[in-house]
N, C-alpha and C positions, 0 to 999 in steps of 0.2 A: 494265220497259219500256225502260230505258236499254240493256239488253243487246240487245233486239230492234232498237231504233233503230240502234245501232252496227253490228249484223250487216247490216241493210238498207243502210246507207250504205257499208259496206266491201265489200258483195257477198259476204259470208261466211255460213255456217250458224251458227245459234245455238250449236251444239256447239263450233265453232271459237272463238267468243268466250269460252265458258265454260272452254276449255282455255288461253286466253291468260293469260300471267303478269299478276298484279294491277297491277304498275307500268305495263305496256304498256296495259292497259285504262284506267287513270287518265289516262295520257298522251293516249290517243285522245279520252277524254271532255273533257279540258282543251282539246285542239285544236279540237273542235267547238264548245266554248263561245266560244273566241276567233275562230273562223272558221265562223260558222253556215253550214249547208248552203244553197247558192244565194244567198249574199250578193251575188254579182256581178249576178244577175238583179234583186235588190232595188235595187241601186245604179243599174242601167240604168233601171229603171222610175222611180226617184226623180228622176233627171236629166231624163228625158223630161217628167215632171210639172212640174219646175222650168222647163223650156223653154216649157211651156204656161201659165206664170204662177204656179204654186204657190210661195209664199215660204218655206215651212218647209225647214230643212236636211234632208238625207237621213235622219239618225238619228231625226228626229222623225216622219218619214213611215213608216219601217220600223224597228222596234225592233231587228231583227237586225243593223242597221248600227252600233248604238251601240258594240259592242266593236271594230269595224273602225276607227272614227274616234276611238278613245281617244287622248288627248294623247300617250301614251308609245308609240304604235304606229308603227313605222318605215314601214308601208304608207301611212299617212296622209301622211307627209312625202314619200314617193315620188310619190303622186298630186298633191300640191300642187306639187311640183317638175317635173311632167311637161310636155312640150311641148303636149299637148292642153289641160291646165288653163290654161296660159299663153295659148294661142290663144283659149280661151273668154273669157278676160278682155279680150282685144283686140277681140273681135267687137262689133258694134254692140249696145249695151245691156249688154255684158259687165261694165261697172263696177257695174251694179246687181245682179249675181248675188250672192246671199248663200250662197255655197258654203263649207261646212266651217270656219266660224269656231269656234275652240276655246272661246271663252267661252259658246257656245250649248250645249255638252255638259253643263254643270252642271245 
């Protein structure tokens, strides 16, 4: 199933995946483990849900986000340091947002 899944996401034929060198296949599988397909859509939905009052952090709402919000993930630091994240904290009620606390990942 992994071969078909990879072919689908890469827009390739199954034959192309079967001809792929093994290390490249493993590299793609690792990539999709760390960056699940459509994680951005899941993040957007989680943030909308939080804006409507859901208290859980994004990775508890969508398991696909757990690898994205890993403590050792540079993407997480980039999001926390972004202007948008800063402005969310300054908005009315922004201090109440429980976004992306590392201790919640455990």
